VONUTOR-13321 format. One record per atom (N, C-alpha, C, CB): x, y, z. Coordinates in pm, whole numbers, padded with zeros to 5 digits, always signed. Glycine has a CB too. Layout:
XYZ
...
//
This chain:
+09621+02251-06431
+09636+02183-06302
+09709+02050-06322
+09498+02159-06235
+09808+02027-06238
+09887+01904-06251
+09839+01800-06150
+10037+01934-06231
+09869+01676-06181
+09832+01567-06092
+09936+01556-05981
+09819+01433-06170
+09888+01565-05857
+09980+01554-05743
+09970+01419-05674
+09952+01665-05644
+09867+01341-05708
+09847+01210-05644
+09803+01111-05753
+09740+01218-05528
+09898+01039-05808
+09868+00949-05920
+09781+00829-05882
+09997+00900-05980
+09801+00766-05767
+09708+00657-05732
+09563+00704-05725
+09748+00597-05598
+09539+00821-05667
+09403+00875-05660
+09349+00903-05799
+09399+01003-05574
+09434+00957-05885
+09392+00990-06021
+09356+00864-06100
+09502+01067-06094
+09441+00761-06090
+09417+00638-06166
+09292+00566-06116
+09538+00544-06156
+09275+00559-05985
+09157+00489-05934
+09030+00568-05964
+09169+00464-05783
+09043+00701-05969
+08929+00782-06011
+08890+00753-06156
+08961+00931-05996
+08991+00734-06242
+08963+00697-06382
+08900+00559-06391
+09092+00702-06464
+08945+00466-06307
+08888+00331-06307
+08740+00336-06270
+08965+00238-06210
+08708+00411-06164
+08568+00424-06121
+08485+00493-06229
+08559+00502-05987
+08542+00597-06292
+08471+00667-06399
+08445+00573-06516
+08551+00789-06447
+08545+00492-06552
+08526+00395-06661
+08419+00294-06624
+08659+00324-06693
+08421+00246-06500
+08322+00150-06453
+08181+00203-06477
+08343+00119-06303
+08155+00324-06430
+08019+00379-06441
+07986+00424-06582
+08001+00494-06345
+08089+00461-06659
+08066+00488-06800
+08021+00361-06872
+08191+00544-06866
+08082+00249-06835
+08043+00120-06892
+07900+00083-06852
+08140+00010-06847
+07863+00115-06728
+07726+00090-06684
+07627+00167-06772
+07708+00129-06536
+07656+00294-06797
+07567+00374-06883
+07561+00316-07024
+07615+00521-06888
+07674+00268-07073
+07675+00206-07205
+07587+00081-07207
+07819+00170-07247
+07591+00003-07099
+07506-00116-07089
+07359-00079-07083
+07544-00197-06966
+07328+00030-07014
+07189+00078-07008
+07138+00110-07149
+07177+00204-06918
+07220+00182-07226
+07182+00219-07363
+07170+00095-07451
+07285+00317-07424
+07265+00003-07437
+07264-00120-07517
+07141-00205-07484
+07393-00202-07492
+07109-00218-07355
+06994-00297-07314
+06864-00236-07365
+06989-00308-07162
+06857-00104-07362
+06737-00038-07415
+06722-00064-07564
+06743+00114-07388
+06834-00064-07636
+06830-00090-07779
+06786-00234-07808
+06967-00063-07842
+06830-00328-07726
+06799-00470-07749
+06661-00510-07701
+06902-00555-07680
+06617-00449-07589
+06494-00495-07525
+06383-00391-07522
+06523-00539-07387
+06418-00265-07552
+06319-00158-07543
+06306-00102-07402
+06184-00208-07589
+06386-00154-07307
+06385-00107-07169
+06525-00067-07129
+06330-00216-07075
+06536+00037-07045
+06666+00091-07007
+06723+00021-06884
+06656+00241-06981
+06709-00112-06876
+06770-00194-06770
+06731-00148-06630
+06921-00192-06783
+06613-00084-06618
+06564-00034-06489
+06657+00070-06429
+06546-00150-06391
+06718+00152-06515
+06802+00262-06465
+06722+00349-06370
+06857+00348-06584
+06597+00376-06407
+06498+00433-06315
+06388+00328-06300
+06441+00572-06368
+06398+00244-06197
+06306+00131-06186
+06162+00176-06167
+06347+00042-06070
+06066+00094-06212
+05926+00131-06201
+05873+00128-06059
+05843+00041-06286
+05937+00050-05970
+05885+00043-05833
+05932+00164-05752
+05930-00087-05765
+05846+00210-05660
+05865+00337-05589
+05991+00339-05505
+05747+00366-05501
+06015+00234-05426
+06131+00233-05338
+06260+00240-05419
+06131+00108-05250
+06265+00170-05532
+06383+00175-05617
+06412+00316-05666
+06365+00082-05735
+06308+00390-05702
+06326+00529-05746
+06374+00617-05632
+06194+00584-05804
+06319+00596-05513
+06361+00675-05397
+06508+00650-05365
+06273+00643-05274
+06549+00523-05370
+06688+00491-05342
+06783+00558-05440
+06709+00341-05346
+06739+00575-05565
+06825+00642-05665
+06853+00786-05629
+06760+00636-05802
+06766+00848-05551
+06789+00987-05509
+06916+00996-05424
+06667+01041-05429
+06944+00890-05350
+07068+00884-05271
+07180+00822-05353
+07046+00803-05141
+07147+00717-05428
+07248+00634-05495
+07325+00709-05602
+07182+00513-05556
+07255+00776-05692
+07324+00838-05806
+07413+00956-05764
+07223+00885-05908
+07369+01044-05673
+07464+01146-05624
+07585+01084-05554
+07394+01242-05528
+07563+00973-05484
+07677+00906-05418
+07776+00853-05521
+07627+00791-05328
+07724+00797-05632
+07811+00750-05739
+07890+00867-05799
+07729+00679-05849
+07820+00982-05820
+07889+01100-05875
+08003+01143-05782
+07789+01216-05895
+07977+01139-05651
+08082+01175-05555
+08196+01074-05559
+08024+01184-05413
+08162+00946-05576
+08262+00839-05584
+08355+00860-05703
+08194+00701-05594
+08301+00908-05813
+08384+00934-05932
+08468+01060-05912
+08295+00949-06057
+08404+01166-05863
+08468+01298-05863
+08570+01318-05752
+08363+01403-05852
+08542+01269-05632
+08630+01300-05519
+08775+01253-05539
+08575+01238-05394
+08799+01129-05585
+08940+01090-05607
+09008+01175-05714
+08947+00944-05648
+08936+01208-05822
+08995+01289-05928
+09025+01430-05880
+08902+01293-06049
+08932+01490-05807
+08954+01625-05756
+09065+01627-05652
+08825+01682-05696
+09070+01521-05571
+09178+01511-05473
+09313+01498-05542
+09156+01391-05381
+09316+01426-05653
+09442+01401-05725
+09502+01528-05782
+09420+01303-05836
+09417+01622-05820
+09468+01747-05879
+09466+01863-05780
+09387+01785-06003
+09432+01833-05654
+09441+01933-05549
+09326+02030-05543
+09563+02009-05566
+09217+02003-05617
+09101+02093-05615
+09020+02072-05487
+09012+02071-05739
+09010+01947-05447
+08936+01912-05325
+09035+01857-05224
+08822+01809-05354
+09063+01938-05121
+09161+01896-05020
+09099+01790-04929
+09210+02017-04938
+09165+01678-04916
+09118+01573-04827
+09227+01541-04726
+09077+01446-04907
+09190+01541-04600
+09285+01506-04495
+09300+01354-04493
+09239+01560-04355
+09418+01307-04529
+09443+01163-04536
+09449+01104-04396
+09573+01133-04613
+09387+00988-04381
+09398+00915-04257
+09534+00845-04249
+09284+00813-04243
+09591+00817-04366
+09727+00764-04378
+09773+00787-04522
+09733+00611-04340
+09901+00774-04548
+09949+00779-04686
+10067+00685-04701
+09988+00924-04726
+10038+00568-04755
+10139+00467-04785
+10132+00439-04934
+10118+00336-04701
+10225+00495-05011
+10220+00480-05157
+10210+00336-05205
+10340+00543-05219
+10282+00244-05141
+10277+00104-05184
+10136+00048-05166
+10379+00018-05104
+10074+00081-05056
+09936+00036-05031
+09840+00098-05132
+09893+00072-04888
+09859+00227-05161
+09772+00296-05256
+09782+00233-05396
+09808+00446-05263
+09904+00206-05441
+09922+00146-05574
+09875+00002-05577
+10069+00153-05615
+09890-00068-05466
+09837-00205-05459
+09686-00205-05476
+09876-00271-05324
+09620-00106-05414
+09474-00093-05427
+09436-00063-05572
+09422+00018-05335
+09515+00018-05640
+09488+00049-05781
+09498-00077-05866
+09587+00157-05832
+09602-00156-05845
+09619-00280-05922
+09502-00375-05898
+09753-00350-05885
+09462-00390-05772
+09349-00476-05740
+09219-00422-05800
+09334-00491-05588
+09208-00290-05809
+09089-00229-05869
+09080-00264-06018
+09091-00076-05851
+09195-00269-06086
+09196-00310-06227
+09151-00455-06242
+09337-00292-06286
+09197-00541-06152
+09154-00682-06154
+09004-00689-06127
+09232-00766-06048
+08958-00611-06031
+08815-00603-05997
+08732-00564-06119
+08791-00503-05883
+08778-00463-06192
+08708-00417-06312
+08703-00527-06418
+08776-00293-06369
+08813-00596-06437
+08818-00707-06535
+08718-00817-06498
+08961-00766-06543
+08714-00855-06372
+08622-00959-06328
+08476-00913-06342
+08651-00999-06182
+08452-00785-06316
+08316-00731-06332
+08273-00738-06478
+08310-00585-06283
+08364-00709-06569
+08330-00715-06711
+08297-00858-06754
+08446-00661-06796
+08362-00957-06693
+08327-01097-06719
+08183-01123-06675
+08426-01194-06645
+08147-01071-06558
+08010-01089-06507
+07909-01019-06597
+07997-01034-06363
+07939-00898-06642
+07849-00827-06733
+07828-00908-06861
+07904-00687-06768
+07937-00964-06912
+07928-01043-07035
+07841-01167-07012
+08070-01084-07083
+07853-01226-06895
+07772-01343-06863
+07623-01308-06858
+07815-01403-06730
+07592-01190-06806
+07451-01147-06798
+07393-01118-06935
+07439-01024-06709
+07473-01060-07025
+07426-01030-07159
+07303-00939-07158
+07394-01157-07233
+07204-00973-07238
+07084-00890-07249
+06996-00898-07125
+07003-00931-07371
+07027-00990-07032
+06949-01004-06909
+07000-00914-06797
+06951-01147-06863
+07107-00837-06824
+07161-00749-06721
+07059-00642-06684
+07292-00683-06768
+07043-00620-06554
+06955-00516-06501
+07023-00448-06383
+06816-00575-06459
+06981-00326-06351
+07033-00258-06233
+06920-00210-06143
+07122-00140-06274
+06809-00280-06147
+06696-00246-06063
+06587-00349-06080
+06643-00107-06097
+06479-00332-06005
+06372-00431-06001
+06249-00379-06075
+06336-00466-05856
+06198-00462-06164
+06067-00439-06225
+05977-00552-06176
+06075-00434-06383
+05881-00524-06087
+05798-00630-06030
+05721-00711-06135
+05700-00571-05933
+05702-00652-06253
+05625-00719-06358
+05711-00796-06457
+05543-00618-06432
+05843-00797-06432
+05935-00862-06526
+05978-00999-06473
+06058-00774-06552
+05971-01099-06558
+06018-01233-06519
+06162-01248-06567
+05926-01346-06578
+06256-01224-06476
+06396-01227-06512
+06447-01369-06532
+06478-01157-06404
+06536-01384-06629
+06601-01514-06651
+06688-01545-06530
+06686-01515-06782
+06697-01670-06491
+06778-01708-06375
+06916-01755-06421
+06708-01818-06292
+07017-01673-06399
+07155-01706-06438
+07228-01760-06315
+07230-01580-06499
+07264-01886-06321
+07326-01951-06205
+07449-02033-06247
+07224-02043-06133
+07511-01992-06358
+07634-02056-06403
+07746-01953-06409
+07613-02123-06543
+07868-01998-06434
+07982-01906-06439
+08004-01843-06302
+07959-01796-06545
+08028-01711-06295
+08050-01645-06165
+07930-01661-06072
+08079-01498-06185
+07811-01677-06130
+07689-01686-06049
+07673-01823-05984
+07567-01656-06135
+07756-01918-06021
+07760-02046-05951
+07843-02037-05823
+07815-02156-06042
+07921-01928-05810
+08007-01909-05693
+07942-01819-05588
+08140-01851-05735
+07884-01707-05634
+07813-01616-05544
+07687-01566-05616
+07904-01496-05501
+07586-01530-05537
+07459-01488-05596
+07469-01349-05659
+07350-01489-05492
+07556-01265-05607
+07566-01127-05656
+07712-01090-05683
+07503-01028-05555
+07775-01151-05782
+07918-01121-05805
+07944-00975-05844
+07972-01211-05913
+07853-00915-05919
+07874-00775-05959
+07868-00685-05837
+07768-00731-06063
+07771-00707-05751
+07760-00626-05630
+07878-00650-05536
+07628-00657-05557
+07921-00776-05524
+08036-00807-05439
+08160-00734-05488
+08062-00960-05435
+08182-00736-05619
+08298-00669-05677
+08287-00518-05665
+08315-00708-05823
+08165-00466-05674
+08147-00322-05658
+08175-00279-05515
+08005-00281-05699
+08134-00360-05416
+08168-00332-05277
+08320-00329-05260
+08105-00438-05183
+08387-00427-05320
+08533-00432-05311
+08596-00310-05376
+08586-00560-05377
+08544-00266-05490
+08597-00148-05557
+08581-00024-05469
+08528-00127-05692
+08469-00013-05398
+08449+00100-05307
+08554+00097-05195
+08307+00096-05247
+08580-00021-05140
+08681-00034-05034
+08819+00001-05088
+08681-00177-04976
+08851-00046-05208
+08982-00018-05268
+09000+00131-05297
+09000-00098-05398
+08892+00199-05333
+08899+00344-05353
+08937+00413-05223
+08764+00399-05405
+08874+00368-05115
+08906+00426-04984
+09050+00396-04943
+08809+00373-04878
+09096+00275-04970
+09234+00239-04935
+09333+00325-05013
+09261+00090-04962
+09301+00352-05139
+09390+00433-05224
+09383+00581-05188
+09353+00414-05370
+09264+00628-05151
+09245+00770-05115
+09176+00773-04979
+09160+00848-05225
+09251+00750-04872
+09191+00728-04740
+09149+00857-04668
+09287+00652-04654
+09041+00915-04715
+08986+01033-04648
+08851+00999-04588
+08973+01152-04747
+08809+01079-04492
+08680+01055-04427
+08567+01064-04528
+08657+01155-04313
+08572+01162-04620
+08464+01181-04718
+08451+01060-04811
+08489+01307-04800
+08562+01010-04859
+08556+00893-04947
+08516+00769-04868
+08692+00871-05017
+08554+00764-04741
+08508+00655-04656
+08357+00655-04641
+08574+00664-04519
+08299+00774-04627
+08152+00785-04617
+08086+00740-04747
+08111+00930-04583
+08140+00786-04860
+08086+00746-04990
+08092+00594-05006
+08163+00814-05106
+08205+00533-04971
+08220+00388-04982
+08120+00316-04893
+08362+00345-04947
+08103+00365-04770
+08010+00302-04676
+07867+00310-04726
+08021+00368-04539
+07827+00427-04776
+07691+00442-04830
+07669+00347-04946
+07666+00588-04874
+07767+00336-05035
+07755+00248-05150
+07739+00102-05107
+07878+00262-05241
+07818+00060-05011
+07811-00079-04964
+07677-00108-04897
+07926-00109-04866
+07629-00015-04815
+07500-00034-04748
+07387-00044-04851
+07472+00081-04650
+07389+00043-04952
+07286+00039-05055
+07290-00092-05135
+07301+00158-05149
+07410-00138-05165
+07423-00264-05239
+07373-00383-05157
+07570-00287-05279
+07404-00382-05027
+07355-00489-04940
+07201-00489-04938
+07411-00472-04797
+07144-00373-04926
+06998-00359-04922
+06937-00404-05055
+06958-00213-04891
+06995-00356-05164
+06941-00388-05297
+06949-00538-05325
+07016-00309-05406
+07059-00601-05284
+07074-00745-05306
+06961-00822-05237
+07210-00794-05254
+06929-00784-05117
+06822-00852-05043
+06686-00827-05107
+06820-00807-04898
+06664-00707-05156
+06537-00677-05224
+06525-00758-05353
+06527-00525-05256
+06635-00769-05427
+06633-00846-05551
+06606-00995-05522
+06765-00830-05627
+06663-01043-05414
+06642-01184-05381
+06495-01214-05350
+06730-01224-05261
+06430-01122-05280
+06286-01142-05253
+06207-01144-05383
+06233-01031-05160
+06247-01057-05477
+06182-01056-05609
+06206-01187-05683
+06233-00938-05692
+06329-01236-05679
+06362-01360-05750
+06290-01481-05690
+06513-01382-05748
+06270-01480-05559
+06195-01588-05496
+06050-01585-05544
+06200-01577-05342
+05993-01464-05557
+05856-01454-05608
+05847-01505-05751
+05806-01308-05601
+05950-01478-05830
+05948-01516-05972
+05980-01663-05991
+06046-01431-06050
+06082-01713-05921
+06133-01848-05948
+06106-01950-05838
+06280-01841-05970
+06053-01904-05724
+06010-01995-05620
+06118-02087-05566
+05900-02076-05670
+06089-02216-05561
+06176-02313-05497
+06313-02323-05565
+06109-02448-05498
+06317-02302-05697
+06446-02308-05767
+06543-02206-05710
+06426-02284-05918
+06494-02084-05687
+06583-01981-05633
+06615-02006-05486
+06521-01842-05649
+06519-02058-05411
+06546-02092-05271
+06655-02197-05260
+06418-02141-05202
+06652-02297-05349
+06757-02399-05351
+06892-02336-05385
+06723-02509-05453
+06891-02245-05481
+07013-02173-05520
+07069-02094-05402
+06984-02078-05640
+06980-02026-05328
+07023-01947-05213
+07086-02035-05105
+06906-01870-05154
+07033-02154-05088
+07085-02244-04986
+07226-02293-05020
+06992-02363-04969
+07254-02305-05148
+07384-02359-05190
+07492-02253-05210
+07368-02437-05317
+07452-02133-05247
+07548-02031-05293
+07540-01908-05202
+07521-01991-05441
+07656-01857-05159
+07660-01739-05073
+07620-01613-05147
+07798-01723-05015
+07575-01513-05070
+07531-01387-05130
+07648-01311-05194
+07463-01299-05026
+07755-01291-05116
+07872-01217-05165
+08002-01297-05152
+07886-01086-05089
+08002-01396-05063
+08123-01474-05038
+08095-01619-05075
+08167-01463-04889
+08181-01681-05158
+08157-01821-05198
+08150-01914-05078
+08266-01868-05294
+08054-02006-05081
+08050-02109-04978
+08021-02247-05039
+07944-02075-04874
+08009-02251-05170
+07984-02376-05239
+07961-02349-05386
+07864-02451-05178
+07962-02454-05465
+07943-02440-05610
+07807-02495-05649
+08056-02512-05688
+07726-02409-05709
+07592-02453-05750
+07600-02532-05880
+07497-02332-05767
+07530-02644-05883
+07527-02727-06003
+07385-02724-06058
+07574-02875-05973
+07362-02637-06158
+07225-02618-06208
+07170-02741-06278
+07220-02501-06302
+07041-02760-06266
+06973-02869-06337
+06885-02816-06448
+06890-02952-06241
+06869-02683-06453
+06789-02621-06560
+06844-02483-06588
+06639-02613-06522
+06802-02422-06700
+06850-02290-06737
+06794-02187-06642
+06813-02257-06881
+06859-02070-06637
+06817-01965-06544
+06865-01821-06567
+06859-02004-06415
+06848-01699-06460
+06889-01553-06454
+06904-01484-06322
+06793-01476-06526
+06938-01354-06324
+06953-01272-06204
+06918-01129-06240
+07098-01281-06146
+06873-01051-06143
+06842-00911-06172
+06963-00823-06148
+06724-00863-06087
+07076-00876-06121
+07192-00795-06088
+07248-00728-06210
+07298-00878-06021
//
């Protein structure tokens, strides 16, 4: 089978690499801490959400690749090659910035909530600009996938991903307030959730569950 849509193929590879890197981080975190970064979180709601989340991620990876080789026919809402390639380039930048955020998190990186875990509060670097830079960039990557492969099915996958990320961010913030109290409330007041609105100037060391 030959590739008939290169922007779709490349962005599918970018998304596949992104989630492959996530799995690598899960394995690395388990090796360093003895825990798999809450890949399957201990709290019930987090586990239930994964029933929707992980199949949606699988669809996010597969649909652009299958569309690119003509296995899965998708009716395009539009097809502008310049726009599609622009989305691919921005997706590469998005991936690079995400890797900076992962590096900043280090062994404190998590992808779910453990109510019994006292997470380090990371509020420097990208986290001084927005509270959830990884989630913000992942939302952007979902939008860029849709722009590159503008089908209704991929639009649904992107929308589901963004809604879940918005929900998860708010759940994590409630957890962080329970763990860090006034320090995190002050951080929330100064720093936007996904869009920068100010620069936080920390007075003590800290973390995030993102």
